[in-house]
C-alpha positions in Angstrom: 6.8 -2.9 -7.9 7.9 -0.1 -5.8 6.7 0.3 -2.0 6.0 3.6 -0.7 8.8 4.5 1.7 6.3 6.4 3.9 3.6 3.7 4.0 6.4 1.1 4.6 7.8 2.9 7.5 4.3 3.2 9.1 3.6 -0.7 8.4 7.3 -1.5 10.0 6.3 0.6 13.1 3.2 -1.3 13.7 5.1 -4.6 12.7 7.6 -3.9 15.4 4.8 -2.9 18.1 3.0 -6.2 17.1 6.2 -8.1 17.7 6.9 -6.6 21.0 3.4 -7.2 22.2 3.9 -10.8 21.1 7.2 -11.3 22.9 5.8 -9.6 25.9 2.7 -11.8 26.1 5.1 -14.6 25.3 7.3 -13.9 28.3 4.0 -13.8 30.7 3.2 -17.1 29.5 6.6 -18.6 30.3 6.5 -16.8 33.8 3.2 -18.4 34.4 4.4 -21.8 33.4 7.9 -21.7 35.4 5.8 -20.6 38.5 3.4 -23.5 38.1 6.0 -26.1 36.8 9.5 -25.3 37.9 11.0 -28.3 36.2 9.9 -26.8 32.6 12.2 -24.1 33.1 15.0 -26.9 33.7 13.8 -28.8 30.6 13.9 -25.5 28.6 17.8 -24.6 29.8 18.5 -28.3 29.1 16.9 -28.0 25.5 19.2 -24.8 24.8 22.1 -26.7 25.9 21.4 -29.5 23.3 21.1 -26.9 20.7 24.5 -25.6 21.4 26.1 -29.3 21.8 24.4 -30.1 18.4 26.3 -27.1 16.7 29.7 -27.8 18.5 29.3 -31.7 17.3 28.6 -30.5 13.5 31.6 -28.2 13.6 34.2 -31.1 15.1 36.6 -31.9 12.5 37.5 -35.5 11.7 34.4 -37.1 13.0 31.2 -38.1 11.4 28.7 -36.1 13.4 25.6 -37.6 12.0 25.3 -40.4 14.7 25.9 -38.0 17.5 23.4 -35.3 16.2 20.6 -38.1 15.8 21.3 -39.0 19.5 21.1 -35.4 20.7 17.8 -34.9 18.5 16.4 -38.1 20.2 17.1 -36.6 23.8 15.8 -33.2 22.6 12.5 -35.0 21.6 12.1 -36.9 25.0 12.7 -33.8 26.7 9.8 -31.9 24.7 7.6 -34.9 25.3 8.1 -34.8 29.1 7.5 -30.9 29.0 4.3 -31.2 27.3 3.0 -33.7 29.5 4.0 -31.6 32.6 2.0 -28.6 31.0 -1.0 -30.8 30.5 -0.8 -31.8 34.0 -0.6 -28.3 35.4 -3.6 -27.3 33.1 -1.9 -25.8 30.4 -2.1 -26.5 26.8 1.0 -28.8 25.4 1.8 -25.7 23.0 1.2 -23.2 25.3 4.7 -21.4 24.9 5.9 -23.3 21.8 5.9 -20.3 19.5 9.2 -18.6 19.7 8.0 -15.7 16.8 5.1 -14.0 16.0 5.9 -15.0 12.4 7.7 -18.0 11.7 8.2 -17.4 8.2 10.4 -14.4 8.6 11.3 -14.7 12.2 9.7 -11.7 13.3 12.4 -9.6 11.0 9.5 -8.5 8.4 11.5 -9.9 5.4 12.1 -13.4 3.9 15.4 -12.8 2.0 15.2 -9.3 0.8 11.5 -9.6 0.0 8.9 -8.3 2.4 7.3 -11.2 4.3 3.4 -11.5 4.2 2.8 -10.4 7.7 4.5 -6.9 6.9 2.6 -6.5 3.5 -0.8 -7.1 5.3 0.0 -4.2 7.6 1.4 -2.2 4.2 -1.8 -2.7 2.6 -3.8 -1.7 5.9 -1.7 1.5 6.0 -1.9 2.2 2.3 -5.8 1.9 2.5 -6.0 4.1 5.5 -4.0 6.6 3.9 -6.0 6.5 0.6 -9.5 7.0 3.0 -8.1 10.0 4.7 -7.0 11.6 1.4 -10.2 11.0 -0.5 -12.3 11.7 2.5 -15.4 9.5 1.0 -14.5 6.2 2.5 -16.7 3.8 0.0 -15.4 4.3 -3.3 -15.3 1.0 -4.9 -16.4 -0.2 -8.4 -19.3 -2.1 -6.6 -20.8 1.2 -5.2 -20.4 3.2 -8.3 -23.9 3.9 -9.3 -24.5 4.6 -13.0 -28.2 5.7 -12.2 -27.0 8.9 -11.2 -26.4 9.6 -14.9 -29.2 10.7 -17.2 -30.5 8.3 -19.4 -31.8 10.6 -22.0 -29.3 10.6 -25.1 -27.5 13.9 -26.0 -28.3 15.5 -29.6 -27.0 12.9 -32.1 -25.1 11.0 -29.6 -24.9 8.8 -26.4 -26.5 9.5 -23.2 -24.3 10.4 -20.0 -25.3 7.1 -18.6 -23.7 5.2 -21.9 -20.9 7.6 -21.7 -20.3 6.6 -18.1 -20.8 3.0 -18.7 -17.9 3.1 -21.2 -15.8 5.0 -18.8 -16.6 2.9 -15.9 -15.9 -0.4 -17.8 -12.7 0.9 -19.2 -11.5 2.1 -15.4 -12.7 -1.2 -14.0 -10.3 -3.0 -16.4 -7.4 -0.8 -16.1 -7.5 -1.3 -12.4 -7.8 -5.3 -12.6 -4.9 -5.3 -15.4 -2.9 -2.5 -13.8 0.5 -4.3 -14.2 -0.2 -5.1 -18.1 -1.2 -1.5 -18.8 1.1 1.0 -20.5 -0.9 4.4 -20.6 -1.4 6.9 -18.1 -5.1 8.2 -17.7 -6.5 11.7 -18.4 -10.0 12.4 -16.6 -11.8 15.4 -18.1 -15.3 16.8 -17.3 -17.3 19.1 -15.4 -17.4 19.2 -11.3 -19.1 16.2 -9.6 -19.7 13.6 -12.3 -17.1 11.0 -10.7 -13.7 11.8 -11.6 -12.4 11.7 -8.1 -14.5 8.8 -7.1 -13.2 6.5 -10.0 -9.8 7.6 -9.4 -10.3 6.4 -5.8 -11.9 3.0 -7.0 -8.7 2.5 -9.2 -6.5 3.5 -6.3 -8.1 1.0 -3.9 -7.8 -1.9 -6.3 -4.4 -0.8 -7.3 -3.1 -0.4 -3.8 -4.7 -3.8 -3.1 -2.5 -5.6 -5.4 0.5 -4.2 -3.4 1.5 -1.3 -5.7 2.5 2.0 -4.3 -0.3 4.8 -4.8 -0.2 8.3 -4.2 -2.8 10.9 -4.4 -2.6 14.5 -4.1 -4.8 17.7 -5.2 -3.0 19.8 -8.0 -2.3 22.5 -5.3 -0.7 20.2 -2.8 1.5 18.8 -5.5 2.9 22.3 -6.7 3.1 23.2 -2.9 5.3 20.3 -2.2 7.4 20.8 -5.1 7.7 24.7 -4.2 8.6 23.4 -0.6 11.5 21.1 -2.1 12.8 23.6 -4.4 12.9 26.6 -2.5 13.5 25.0 0.9 10.5 26.2 2.6 9.9 23.3 4.5 11.0 23.0 8.4 12.3 19.3 7.4 14.0 19.7 3.8 14.3 15.7 3.9 10.9 15.1 4.3 10.0 17.7 1.7 12.4 16.0 -0.9 11.1 12.4 0.2 7.8 13.8 -0.7 8.7 15.1 -4.0 10.6 11.6 -4.5 7.5 9.7 -3.8 5.3 11.7 -6.4 8.0 11.1 -9.0 8.4 7.3 -8.2 5.4 5.7 -6.9 3.7 3.1 -9.3 0.7 4.9 -9.6 0.1 8.8 -8.9 -3.2 10.5 -8.8 -3.4 14.4 -9.4 -6.8 15.5 -8.8 -8.2 18.9 -10.0 -5.4 20.1 -12.3 -6.2 23.6 -13.4 -7.7 24.7 -9.9 -3.8 25.9 -9.0 -2.7 29.2 -9.8 -0.6 28.7 -12.9 2.8 30.3 -12.8 5.9 29.2 -14.7 7.0 27.4 -11.5 3.9 25.4 -11.8 4.3 24.6 -15.3 7.7 23.6 -14.9 6.9 21.2 -11.9 4.1 19.5 -13.9 6.1 19.2 -16.8 9.1 17.3 -14.6 6.1 15.1 -13.2 4.9 14.2 -16.5 7.8 13.7 -17.9 9.7 11.8 -15.6 7.0 9.4 -15.0 6.7 8.7 -18.8 10.4 8.1 -19.0 10.6 5.8 -16.1 7.1 4.0 -17.1 5.3 5.1 -14.1 1.4 5.4 -14.5 -0.5 8.6 -13.5 -4.0 9.6 -13.5 -4.7 13.3 -13.8 -8.4 14.6 -13.3 -9.4 18.0 -14.5 -12.2 20.1 -15.5 -10.4 21.5 -18.3 -11.1 20.7 -22.1 -8.7 19.6 -24.4 -8.5 23.1 -25.7 -8.3 24.7 -22.5 -5.2 22.4 -21.3 -3.5 23.8 -24.6 -4.2 27.2 -23.8 -2.8 27.0 -20.0 0.2 24.8 -20.4 3.0 24.6 -22.5 2.9 22.9 -26.0 5.5 20.1 -24.2 3.1 19.3 -21.5 -0.4 19.5 -23.7 1.5 17.2 -26.3 2.2 14.6 -23.6 -1.0 14.8 -21.9 -3.0 14.7 -25.2 -0.8 12.3 -26.9 0.7 9.9 -24.4 -2.3 9.8 -22.1 -5.6 7.9 -22.4 -8.2 10.9 -22.5 -11.6 9.8 -20.9 -14.1 12.5 -21.2 -16.7 12.3 -18.3 -20.3 13.4 -18.8 -23.3 14.3 -16.7 -24.6 16.6 -14.2 -23.1 17.4 -10.7 -24.0 14.3 -8.6 -23.2 16.1 -5.5 -26.0 18.8 -6.0 -28.1 16.0 -7.0 -27.7 14.3 -3.6 -28.0 17.8 -1.6 -31.4 18.1 -3.5 -32.5 14.8 -2.3 -31.3 15.4 1.2 -28.5 12.7 0.9 
């Protein structure tokens, strides 16, 4: 499971701010306690001295330190008990300054061993969700809010109704998101404008991000602009441009929206091939949405790209009429 470096950096900044705020609060509490109970400061100095004494005793050669360390421990407990009583007598909770760290599990480093601590991962998930919300610009995309009633229930000639088709698509997407780690294939969403391709992409993105996977969403135009900025050094920050491309190639789930709306050139075809092929080789999953049909994809892109999209991706055809227009007609 790869963490998105950009999202992780934002989470780490917030983690550092949180730790600094906690330490400032702790210092303020200590200052208040020492002002009201001067003896508490003396006890704290004595407790720190006992810690060093225990370390020194443990390092001495030729003697069994167990008995000496136990005696030091008993003295420490007695001092802690006295400190607690003094705080209570002064009107403070006994444990008012007991916490040394915001997160005891990682001691405010953000990591337990080499793995991110839960305290950091919670911030990572918040940053990931915030980034997805700003990109999708909808805000309420979830499988619970997907409404099949927007799709016509009248069967097409000799086939299923749009609602039946979209129920199948919905069920597949919900299962794909829930079992993302087990899934092998990428997805290709095809269908007319306004029938839920971006919405269901967002539903999957939120569910997958909630499981701790890295998710990157971009429109096709933004994807190719990023590759162009990196390839031809058009960015004022070449390192950031390179990192953006690397994120798209290495994230756990890449979502490319509106493929086919970009101006198709030999460069965009080459960039698309690099994305599709690299992510297939490395086993990274991708969701591509497009208004193009299978035939139009084959006509617009190279045989190598069309073969991979239509042969290696799970093809899902969306049905229905433009829901945005329906909502406008209803004044929603």
